N, C-alpha and C positions, 0 to 999 in steps of 0.2 A: 907417320902419324897413324895411331890406332883408330879403327872405326868402332866406337863404343856406343853409337846411337842405337844400334839394333841389338836386342837381347835374343840370342838364339838358344833354343831349348835342346842343346846338344846332349844332355844327359839321358834323354829318352832314346837316343840313337847310338851312343857310343858307350863303351865300357870303361873300366879303370885304365886301360892302356891308351885310351883316346882314339881308338881305331875300331870302327864298326866294319863288319864284313857282310857282303851280299854275294849271292851265288851268281856271278857275272854271266855264266852260260845260260841262265834262266831268265835273263832280262827279256821283256816283251813290250810291244806296243799294245796299248788298249785303245781301240777305236770306238768312240761313243755311238751307240745305236741311234739312228735318226729320230726315234721315238723318245729318246732320253731328253726330257724337257727341263731338267734342273739347269737353271741358268749358269751355274758354276761350271758344268761339264758339258753343256750342249755344244755339239760339233767340235769336240776336242779330241786330241790324241795325247795319250799319257805314256810316259816311260815308267814302267814298274819293275821292281826287282825284290826278291824275297830277302829278308834279313835272317841271319843265322839264329836269332833268338825268337823267331816266329814273326808273322806278319809281313807286310810289304811297305816299301817306301818308293816314292816316285815324284815326278813333276809333270805338269802340263807343258808340252813342248811347242804348242802352236798358238800361244796367247801372248803375243808381244804387247806391251803398253806403249804409250807415246812419250813415256818419261825416260830421259837419259839418267845414267847413274850419277852424273854430276849434280842433278837437281836433288837427289837424295842426300848427297854429301857436298854441298856447295863450297865448303872450306877445305875439302880434301883434293888437293891439286891433281894427284894421279887419276882420280875418277874422271877428270875431264878428257882423258885420253881414250876412254872406252867409246867406241864408235856406235855399237848396237844399242838399242833401247833395253831397258829392264823388262823381263818377262814376268807374267803372273804365273807362278808355279803351282799354286793350289790354295785351298782355304785354311790350311793349318799354319798357325804362326805367321799371319799376314804381315806382321811387323819384322819378320826375320828375313835376312838376306842370305841366300845360298848361292854357290857358284858351281857350275858344271865345267870341268876342265879336262882336256884331252892330253893325257901324259902317260909315259911308260911306267912311272912309279907314282906313289901317293904324293900329293902336293904338300902334305903336312898333317899335323895332329887334328883329330876330329874330321876325318874324311871317310866317306863310304865308297867302296869300290862297286860301281854300278855295272860296269862291263869292262872287258879287256880294254885298257887304255882310256877309260872314262871314269872320272871320280866326281863325287859330289862333296864339296867342301862346305862344312857347316860351322867351323870354328872361326871366330872373329879374327884372330890373329892370322890364321891361314889365308882367309879371304883378303885381308889387308895386304898380305905379302904378294898374293897373286896380282891384285890390282896394281901394286907398285912395280912389280918386276915384269909381268907379261899381261898387261891389261886386256888385250884383245885376243888372248888364247883361251878365253873362258866365256861362258854365258851366265848372266846373272839373273836370279829369280827372287821375287818376293813371295814367300810362302812355299809350301810343298804339300804333298799328300801322304798320309799314313793310313794303312789298313791294319786292323787288329788280326790276329791269327784266325783264318778261315773266313774273314769278311770279304776279301777279294774273290775267293772261290765262289761264295754265295752270289756276288754281283754278276759274275760271269755266267753262272747257272741260270740266273734270272734273265739273261739276254741283254744286260746293259752294255756289255762290251764285246767286240770282236777282237780276237787275239792274233797278233802277228809277230814274227821274229823282229827283233830290234837291231838297229845298226847305228854306230856312232855318227856316220855321215848324215843320216837323216835327222838325228837328234840335233845336230849343230848346223843343220841346213840354213843358209843365209836367209832365204825367203820361205817362210812356212805358210804363206797364204795358199790356200788350195790343198794343203797337206791332208786334211780330214777327208775331203772329197776323193783325193787320189787313193788313200789307203782304204776307204770304204768301197770303192770300186774294185780294188784288188781283193778285199775280203769276200765280196760277192762272187767274183770269178772263182776263187778258191773253193767257196762253198758249192757253187754250181758244178765244178769239176769233181769234187768229192762225191756229190750226189749221183753223178752220172756213173762214176766208178763203182759206187755201192749198189747201183740198180742191177737186179739180176737180168741176165741176157734172156729175152723172151724166146729165142730160138732153142734154148737148152743146150747149145753147143758149148764145149769147153773152151 
């Protein structure tokens, strides 16, 4: 059964081949500054990757909803097999469903390679196939985040985000409660260590 309820704006992300590419080695976690008061991003951790046509795409990884996938698609029997709730991925295309799936190869047409062995599926038919064949090997999000070229760099320069290396295991962590606090503490330790290393030795010794 095709999931046609959600209209996904795939053409903004994929080209004529149906396959968008991201520089997987450049995937990062964005940890929201505690002073970031925007309710959409307050206390969030985002996965962000650059797209080969410029700009970035990502999802909020620590904002689970209380809604199971089966409530979005009550007549779609395979959706009832998905154990985890749907996550809020971001403010863009809130009516769009995307799936993050851990695989060695692309799950199908309309997929973005976020990291090594991690893909974002945005094509309706591809998501439908994932749900029907391996429903619990993916995480499902409503909405996502898109940055225009230079926009994310500007946000980082303004201090809205701390940047850390991303990992598939953390992205798909079963329990994301406390993740923001954990990565924020890590960011502060990294910053403190860097500051100490960059401070000149007062003794003047080599």
